[in-house]
C-alpha positions as CSV (number, residue, x, y, z in Angstrom):
1,M,125.5,107.1,129.0
2,T,122.1,106.0,127.6
3,I,119.5,108.7,127.2
4,Y,115.9,107.7,127.7
5,R,112.9,109.6,126.2
6,E,109.4,109.4,127.5
7,M,107.2,108.7,124.5
8,C,103.5,108.0,123.8
9,K,103.4,104.2,123.8
10,S,99.7,103.8,122.8
11,K,96.4,105.6,123.1
12,I,92.7,105.0,122.8
13,H,91.4,107.8,120.7
14,G,87.8,109.1,120.5
15,A,86.4,107.1,123.5
16,I,83.0,108.2,124.7
17,V,82.5,108.5,128.4
18,T,79.6,106.1,129.3
19,Q,79.6,106.6,133.1
20,A,80.8,108.9,135.8
21,E,80.9,107.6,139.4
22,L,82.0,110.4,141.8
23,Y,81.8,108.4,145.0
24,Y,84.2,105.6,143.8
25,E,87.9,104.9,144.1
26,G,89.7,107.3,141.8
27,S,90.6,105.8,138.4
28,I,89.1,105.2,134.9
29,T,87.3,101.9,134.1
30,I,88.0,100.8,130.5
31,D,86.6,97.8,128.6
32,E,89.2,95.1,129.1
33,E,89.3,94.3,125.4
34,L,90.2,98.0,124.6
35,L,92.9,97.9,127.2
36,E,94.4,94.7,125.7
37,V,94.3,96.0,122.1
38,A,95.9,99.3,123.2
39,E,98.5,97.4,125.2
40,I,97.6,99.2,128.4
41,L,97.7,97.1,131.6
42,P,95.3,97.1,134.5
43,Y,96.4,99.7,137.0
44,E,98.8,101.4,134.5
45,K,99.1,105.1,134.8
46,V,97.4,107.0,131.9
47,Q,96.8,110.6,130.9
48,V,93.2,111.4,130.0
49,V,92.4,114.4,127.7
50,N,88.8,115.6,127.4
51,I,88.1,116.9,123.9
52,N,84.8,118.6,125.0
53,N,86.2,120.7,127.9
54,G,90.0,120.6,127.6
55,A,90.5,118.9,131.0
56,R,93.7,116.9,131.3
57,F,94.4,114.5,134.2
58,E,96.4,111.5,135.2
59,T,95.0,108.4,136.8
60,Y,95.2,104.6,136.5
61,T,93.2,102.0,134.7
62,I,90.7,99.5,136.0
63,P,89.5,96.8,133.6
64,G,85.8,96.8,132.9
65,E,83.6,94.2,131.4
66,R,85.0,92.8,128.2
67,G,83.0,93.9,125.1
68,S,80.9,96.4,127.1
69,G,82.5,99.6,125.7
70,I,82.6,101.0,129.2
71,I,84.6,104.1,129.8
72,C,83.8,105.3,133.3
73,L,85.4,108.3,135.1
74,N,85.7,107.4,138.8
75,G,86.2,109.5,141.9
76,P,87.5,113.1,141.4
77,A,87.9,112.4,137.6
78,A,84.1,112.3,137.4
79,R,84.2,116.1,137.9
80,L,86.4,116.5,134.8
81,G,84.0,114.9,132.3
82,A,80.4,114.0,131.7
83,V,78.7,111.1,130.1
84,G,78.9,111.6,126.3
85,D,82.2,113.5,126.4
86,Q,84.8,112.4,123.9
87,I,88.2,111.6,125.4
88,I,91.7,110.4,124.5
89,I,93.5,107.9,126.9
90,I,97.2,108.0,126.5
91,S,99.9,105.6,127.9
92,Y,103.6,106.5,128.0
93,A,106.8,104.5,128.2
94,Q,110.5,105.3,128.4
95,Y,112.6,104.2,125.4
96,P,116.3,104.5,124.8
97,E,117.0,107.3,122.4
98,D,118.0,105.1,119.6
99,L,114.6,103.4,119.7
100,A,112.7,106.6,120.4
101,L,113.9,108.2,117.2
102,N,111.8,105.7,115.1
103,H,109.1,104.9,117.6
104,K,105.4,105.0,116.4
105,P,102.7,104.7,119.0
106,K,99.8,102.3,118.6
107,V,96.6,104.3,118.2
108,V,93.3,102.6,118.7
109,I,90.5,104.7,117.2
110,L,87.0,104.1,118.4
111,D,83.6,104.8,117.0
112,K,80.7,106.4,118.8
113,E,79.8,103.1,120.5
114,N,83.4,102.6,121.8
115,K,84.0,99.8,119.3
116,I,87.3,99.6,117.4
117,K,87.1,101.4,114.2
118,Q,90.8,101.4,113.2
119,I,94.3,100.8,114.5
120,V,97.2,102.9,113.2
121,Y,100.8,103.4,114.2
122,G,102.0,107.0,114.4
123,S,99.9,110.0,113.6
124,I,96.2,109.6,112.7
125,G,96.3,112.8,110.6
126,E,93.1,114.4,111.8
127,V,90.9,114.1,114.8
128,V,88.1,111.5,114.4
129,K,84.7,112.9,115.4
């Protein structure tokens, strides 16, 4: 019998919320370029962690304008963060245990303008502020 483990596949670390649209379809809009680099598909389920207030929620992604740096909390998620908050967007996948043992997630680290600062595989060591 094959055992599968749910692992962090990739994440966008240190994203700054640029918009919050309460009266919109629930989701998170993310710059299409950032989604591609982080290997997250449009409409893929993600977990969002707000560094400023500790909120944690699941939603799905909507691609935003390429190169815009947009990170927009939509619908009820807009109540869990504010413009200027720093968040982490995490995607997960299931891996057979033999692959999971050596798996390293792709981590896309952003600067304060939501531009790619660094890409690492595995732990980033310390939180980027």
